[in-house]
N, C-alpha and C positions, 0 to 999 in steps of 0.2 A: 504494500500500500504506500502511496506517495507520501502520505502524512504520518506514517509510522515513525515514532520518535526513536525507535531502537535500531540495532544493527549498524551503528555509526563507528564501528571499530576501525574501519579503513580511513574514514575522513577525520576522525578525532584521535589524536595520540593519547597514550596513557599519561596521566599526570597525577601524582600524589600531592597532598597538601604541602605547602611550603614548609621546609624545615628551617628553623633558626640557624644562623651561622654557628659552627662548632665552638668557636671561642666564646660566644655569648651563652650558649646553652650549657656549657661545662661549668658555668659560674653559679648555677642554681639547680633546683630539683623540679622545676616546672616541666610540663610535657614539652617535647622538643619540636612538635609540629603544630601548625595552625590548623583550624578546622576549615573545611571547604566553605567557600561562599555558595549561596544557593544555586547560582547558575553553573558553577564548576561541578557541584555534586550532580546536578541533572545531566550535564555533559558527560561526566564519567559513567554514570549509570546507563546512559544511552548507548554506550559501547557494547553492552551485553548482546550476545548473538541469539538469545532466547532459544537455545538449542533444544532438540527434542528429548535428549537424555542429559539433564543438567548435572554434569560431573561435579560441579561446585557443591551442590546439595548432597550428592551421594557421598562425597568425601568429608562433609561436615558432620561431626559426631552428633549434632543436634538435628541434622537434616533440615536446616533452615530453608524457608521458601525463597531462596535468594533471587532467582530470575524474576519472581513475581514482585518482590519489593523493589528491585532495581527498576522495573518498568514503571511502577507507581511513582518512584522518585523522578524518573525522567519525564513523566507526565505532570509533575508538580503536585501530585496527590500525596503529600508528605505524611499527613496524619494517618491515612490508610496504610502507607508503607510502614509506619511505626507499629500500628496495631497488628499488622501481619508478622512483623519481625518479633513482636512480643508474644505471639502465640506459641512459639517453640522455645523461647529462651527467657529466663528470668533476669538476665543481665546482658542484654545485647550491646550496650555501650561499653561494657567491660570486655566482652569478647572482641569487640571491634578494636580495642586497644592492645590486648595482650595475646590473643590467639596467634600462633605461627601461621598466618594465612599463606605464606610462601610454601608451606608443607601440606596445607589442607585445601581450602576452597580455591584460592588464587593459583596455587600450584597445579591445580587440576582443571583450570579454566580452558575451555575448548579453543578460544581464540589465542591463548598462549601457545597451544600446540601448533596453531596455524601461523605463528610468527608475528602476531600483532600485539603482543604484550597483554597480560591478563587485565581484566576489569579490577579496579581497586576496591574490592568488595568490603574489606575491613574498614577502610576510611569512610565509605558511604554508610556502612552500618553505624559507625560512631556518630556520623553527622546526623543521621535520622533520629537517634534516641536522644542525643544532646539537645537537638531542636525540640523534641517532644517535652523534655524537662523544662526548657525555657518557656515554652508556650502553654504549659499547664496541662498537656495531654496525658501525662502519666498520672493515672487516677489512683486513689487509695485502693488497697487490697479489699476486694468484695468478700466479706466473711459470710459463709453459709450458716444456716440455722444450727444451733449447738447440738452436737450429738451426745454430749454428756460423757465423752471419753477424752483422755489426755494422752499425749505422746511426749516422750523425752528424747531430745536429740543431743548427742554428745559431739561437739565440734561445730563451730560457727563459721566454717569455711564455705566455699561455693556449693558443695554438695549438701551440707546441712541446711544452709539458708534456703536453697531451692526447695528441698522437701518441706521445710517449715512453712514456706509461702503456700505451696499447693495444699498441704494438709489443713492449713488455716482456712483457705478458701472452701475446703470440704466441710468445715464446721467443727474441727477438732480443737481442743485446747492444746497449745503447743508451748513447751518449755525447752529452751536451748541452753546448754551448759558448755562453757568454754574456759580454758585455763588462762587465757589472756584477759587484760582489763578492757580491751575493745574487741568488738565482734569483727569478723571478716577473715580470720585465719591468715593464710599467706597473702591474700589480697591486701590486707592491712599492713602486715609486718614483714612479709617476705618479698614484696615487689616494690622497687623504688618509685618515687613520685614522678620521675621523668617518663615512666611508662604508664603509670596509673596514679593520678593525683588522688589523694586520700578523701577529699570531699565527695568524689564519685562513689566511693564505697560507703561512706558514712550516710549518704542520703538514701541508699538502698536499705541499709540497716534501720534507719529511722522510719522508713515506710513500713517495714515489718513490725517495728515496735508500735507504731500507730495503729496497726491492725490487731493489737492485743497479744502478740507473741511475747512471752516472758523470757528475757535474757538473764542468765545467771553468770556474771563475769567473775574472773579469778576463782573459778570452781574447778577443782581437780577431782576427777573420779578416782577413788582409791584413797584420797585424803579427806575430802569433804563428804563423800558418800561412796559406798561400794556399788558395783553394777547391780547386785541383787537389791540394794536399797532403791535404786531407780526403777527396777522392774516391779517392785512392790508398789511404788508410788504411781506409776504410769501403766496404761493399758498396752503400750508397745514402746520399744526403745530403738533408736537408730544410732549406730556408731559411725561417725563420719569424721574421724580425727585426723585423717591424712597420715603421712609418714614424716617424722621429724628427726629421727636419729641420723646424725651425719656419719657417712662412711669413713671409717678410720683410714689413716695413711700410715702404712707399716714400713717406715724407713728410719734409719738411724737419725736421732736428733729430733724426732717428731714431737717430743714433749717440751721443747724449748719454749720459753715465753715469746710471744709475738706470732705464734702459729695459731690461727683462729679458724673455726668453722664458718662457712659462708653464711648460714642462717643467723648465727650470733651477730656477725658483722652487719648484716642487712637489717636485722631487728633493731639494733642499737641506733643505726642511722635513721631508720624510720621513726623511732621514738623521739629522737632529737628533732626531726621534722615536725612532730606533733607539739613540740614545745615542752616535753617532759624533762625533768631533771635526770641527767644521765652521767653519773660521776665517772664511769669508766671511759666515756667519750671525752669529757672535759679534762681528764687527767692525761689524755693522749694514748692510753693503753689500747683503746679500740677506735682510734682515729688515724686515718691515713695521712693527715697533713704533714707535709715536709718529708715523707718517707719514700724509700724505694720499695715499692709493693710488687709482690709476685703472686699472681692468682693461678691456682692449679686446677685445670678442668676445661672442658670445651662445650658445656651445655649452656642453656639460657641463664641459669643461676650464676655461672662464671661470668657471663656478659653483664649481668646486673652488678656483680662485684667490681669488675674493672671500671665500669662507668661511674659507680658510686665513689670509688677511690679517686678518680679524676676530679669529681666535684668537691671532694673533701680537701683538695689541694695537695695531692701526692706529688712528690718530686719526680717520680717516674712510675709507670705502671706497665708490667709485662704479664702476658698470659702464656703459660706453658700448656701445650696440648700434645698428646702422644701420637696423634695422627696428623694428617694434613688438612687443609681447609676444606677440600671436597668431601672428606670423610668425617667431619665433625657433626655432632648431633644438634647443636644450637642453630638458631635462626641466622641465615646469612645476612639479613638486614641488620640484625643486632651487631654482627661482626663489623659491617660497614660503618655503622654509627660509632662503634668504639674506635675504629681506626681513624675516623674523622676527628674524634675528640682527643687523639694522641696516644692511644694504647698501642703497644708493640706486641704483636703475636709471635711467639717463638714456636713454630710448628715442629712436629716430629721430635718432641723432647718431653722428658718426664723426670721427676725428682728421684735421685738415688740416695739423698741424705741432706741433712741440715747441720750447720754448726754455728757456734757463737759462744760467748762467755755468759752462759745462763740465759741469754736472749738471742734469738735468731739473728745472724749477721750475714750468712751466706747460704745459698742453695747450690748443692752439687747436682748437676744435670746430666742425665744420660741421653745421648743422642739416639734417636729411633729411626727405623726404616720400616716400610710397609711390605708385608708378605702376602700370602693368599687371603682371600676374603673369609670372614667368619660366618656364623650362621645368620647374622643380620644382613649380610651382603657387603659389609664394610671390610676393608683390608685390615688384617691383623698386624698390630705393631710389634716389632721385635728390636732388641738392642743392636745398635751399630757401635761396636766397641772402639772404633777409631775416632769418635766425635765428641767425647765427654768434655764438659766445660763447667764453669762456676759463675754464678750471678750474685751480686750483692743484694741483700734484702733486709730491710728493717721490719717488714711485716709480710707474712705469708698467709694467704687466705685459701683454704682448701674447699673446693667446690666439686666434689667427686660423687655427688648424688646422696640420696637419702634412703634409709631403711626403716622398717617398722620397729616401733618400740615394743617391749614385751607386755602387751596389754593384759594377758591373763594374770600376770603378777601385779601390774600397775592397778588394775581394776579389782583386785581381790576376787578374781573370777577364774579359778583354776580349771573349771570345766569348759571354758570357752576355747573352741578348737581353732588352731592356726595351721598354716601351711609350713613347709620347711623353710620358707623365707620369712616367716613371722607375720605374714599378712593373714587376715581373717578368712577362714574357710566358709563359703556360703553355698547354698543351693542356688545355682544361677537361674533357675526358673522363678524363684521367689525372692532372691537376695536376702533370705533369712539365714542366720548362723545356725549352729546346732542347738542353740538355746531358744526355747519357744518364745516368740514375740520379740526377739532381738534381731534386728536387721543391720546390714552394713553396706556402705557404698564408698566410692571414690578410691583414693590412693591406698587406704588401709586394706582394700581388697585387690586392687590392680597392681600395687606398687607405684612408685613415683611416676606420675603421668601429667596430663594437661588439665588446666582449669575447666576447659570445655567438656572433657570427659566426666569430671566430677558433677557438673551441671546436668549432663545427660543421665548419669546414674541417679542423681537426686530426683529427676523428673520420673524416671522409670520406677523407682522403688515406691513412689507415692501410691500407685495403683495396687501394688502388692500389699502395702501396709493397710490401705483402705479395705481391701478384700479380707485381710486378716481381722481387722477391727470390726467389720460388719459381722463376720462369722462369730467372733467372740461375744458381741452384743446379743446376737441371736441365741447363742447357747445360754447366756445369762438369763434371758427372758424365759426360755424354756424351763430352766432350772427353778425359776421363781414360780 
């Protein structure tokens, strides 16, 4: 059709929102990119080819209706675009900011395969929902008639918050328990503000609190109540704790002062951003200012750490990764952002030891080379004995991934079944653990994964918990 606003991928080039200059953005923790102007958002949305099999949706864990809300955006029907994006996701503006679109929707865009550069799906998604908040289109949670049953959710990250919202809509009383003083989990304390400004998370939490969801902050299961206590208090329980235990680095000198886990470093930085009193930051112990910083790892957490260190005023920032750039797990966009901000990547290298007089001063580095691919398809690193070298370092940040904490011990729940990796064992048809009425979602089941998968799990478990609770209520009525 001549007036069809779509299929403009040939006449309109790909254009992301303007990024601030690297020197300027490295001075603060504000998001690095502007938001689209309305005309620019419509132009970029109009590049969608509206293909018959939308691979973008197929490869989105939430199966968002991406081509449909792109068309609505191109037609200027922005409120309808927001309502459609909100049907499948409880946090579209957050996913638009932090999802690795280059590995998911945009990485599987049909016009990308045809050589015309992918539609900028994430940036349009962010634009749609940010506009909805500004225009007042984001309505309060519509709470259903009370069912007289309550649910306890352990963990206020994306999986737990998603389930809390959907179960509240269904009319359940919902209590959320979290170990931190603010809700949001890794969204609040594990992701820096330059990727996700914290007011974005807090307004989502406030919307849920306004809906009558009860949040219990600074609450540790096992200290303040056992899992059995929560089971007795609630008609069903959801475990959505994520995985927080840092993988250890087993090299000589790893116990030296100045070698810190990534999540500790990021949490302290985010607390400082909230204006909290953070003595270990102010003392310099957990502050990169003026230091030669070495970050070990190649995932998105490592990218968060190197870019945070730059903003804290590090003297130098280097990232060691044992494979090359093509074989790293993190987002290539984040690598590019880090390079622009002055981070040096030392590819094909890994730590073989640390030394210093009580405090780390040097990293001894083993040079690596790539051998045959492993089970994941990435080439396996092996030592190259001819290339070892040493780097100066006042601070070393380990970003080697996360493992599950020992929940049966932590929760005083020895009967709670776990896998050999420490993650919770569930019936994947119902997402219930071996304990009746206790469900689990997110990284504590999957292992360390993406925020969007936690949201998907939280959405899916809602129906299973609803079915369980209806059956429980029915049995109770029959018994009466």
